[in-house]
C-alpha positions, -999 to 999 in steps of 0.1 A, spaced: -77 124 71 -53 101 89 -58 75 62 -51 99 33 -20 111 52 -8 75 57 -14 68 20 5 99 9 33 92 34 35 56 20 39 69 -15 63 98 -7 82 86 25 84 123 33 63 136 62 63 172 51 54 164 16 27 139 28 12 167 49 12 191 19 -4 164 -3 -30 157 24 -39 194 27 -41 198 -10 -62 167 -13 -88 180 11 -87 215 -4 -95 200 -38 -121 177 -22 -140 206 -6 -137 226 -38 -151 198 -60 -177 185 -35 -207 201 -53 -197 184 -85 -191 150 -70 -213 122 -85 -221 90 -66 -209 60 -86 -213 33 -60 -179 39 -42 -172 61 -13 -162 97 -16 -130 87 1 -120 67 -29 -120 98 -50 -99 115 -24 -73 87 -27 -73 92 -64 -67 130 -59 -38 122 -35 -23 98 -60 -24 123 -88 -8 150 -66 20 126 -56 25 116 -92 28 153 -102 52 159 -73 74 130 -85 81 149 -117 99 175 -96 134 170 -82 134 156 -47 152 165 -15 167 139 7 162 143 44 178 122 71 156 122 102 164 111 137 142 82 149 130 77 184 137 42 197 109 23 214 113 18 251 100 -18 248 128 -31 225 165 -34 231 187 -12 209 198 -42 189 161 -53 184 152 -18 174 180 -16 148 170 -50 134 134 -39 132 143 -7 114 166 -26 90 139 -51 82 113 -23 77 137 -4 54 143 -36 34 106 -40 30 101 -4 20 130 -7 -5 114 -38 -20 80 -21 -23 97 10 -39 113 -14 -64 79 -26 -76 64 -12 -108 43 19 -101 9 2 -106 18 -27 -83 33 -3 -56 1 18 -57 -22 -12 -54 -2 -26 -24 -1 9 -7 -38 13 -11 -45 -23 0 -23 -24 31 -15 12 41 -49 25 30 -67 -6 42 -90 -5 12 -110 -32 -6 -101 -41 -42 -133 -24 -54 -123 9 -40 -87 5 -53 -101 -3 -87 -121 29 -87 -91 50 -76 -67 34 -101 -92 34 -130 -89 -4 -134 -111 -34 -131 -113 -52 -97 -97 -83 -114 -68 -62 -126 -63 -49 -90 -63 -84 -77 -37 -94 -103 -15 -64 -95 -16 -72 -58 -10 -109 -64 20 -101 -86 34 -76 -61 31 -100 -32 46 -128 -52 76 -106 -60 80 -96 -24 77 -132 -12 104 -143 -36 127 -114 -25 123 -123 12 123 -161 7 87 -166 19 66 -195 5 49 -187 -28 11 -194 -32 16 -221 -58 41 -241 -37 12 -256 -18 -2 -271 -50 29 -294 -53 24 -309 -18 -14 -309 -21 -37 -284 -5 -32 -279 32 -57 -265 57 -75 -235 44 -59 -239 9 -79 -224 -19 -77 -228 -57 -42 -234 -71 -28 -240 -37 -33 -205 -24 -35 -205 14 -55 -176 26 -44 -183 62 -9 -169 52 -12 -132 50 14 -104 49 23 -84 80 -4 -58 88 -30 -75 66 -65 -72 79 -82 -105 83 -113 -113 62 -108 -86 35 -111 -95 -1 
């Protein structure tokens, strides 16, 4: 349930709406459970798809803007906390600026911690299409934040861990789980 909530929250950036979407997702999941057909992917993948559809339906309605008060971490200085929040908001804004399909693929991959196969099932796309969407999204984000691009390694020759076309799998975005394809 926490993963579905995290996914809904990533898409909506609204705690109350994410809670509503999570509740509606599980209500639909329980209602449709007798009709669920195994297709080689987990039942949770179908739940992500339901959540995605509910969020898409909600986006067609006018939104409210809420300004919430944050609680600062006791471990960081106020300046560090402000800088961390600013950077996090910059990343969220950059992700929101991505095309819908790229944003959804990135949210499922990193917030939902899902494999490309599961994402493909949820999005109704091939696994290769999901890999391409994720690659394009990460390339856009890297350009925006001045991080090295995957093909930049090809000009200098492959370095340690470099894969095809200079892609270096040892460089992964923040929060990326190691060893996931």
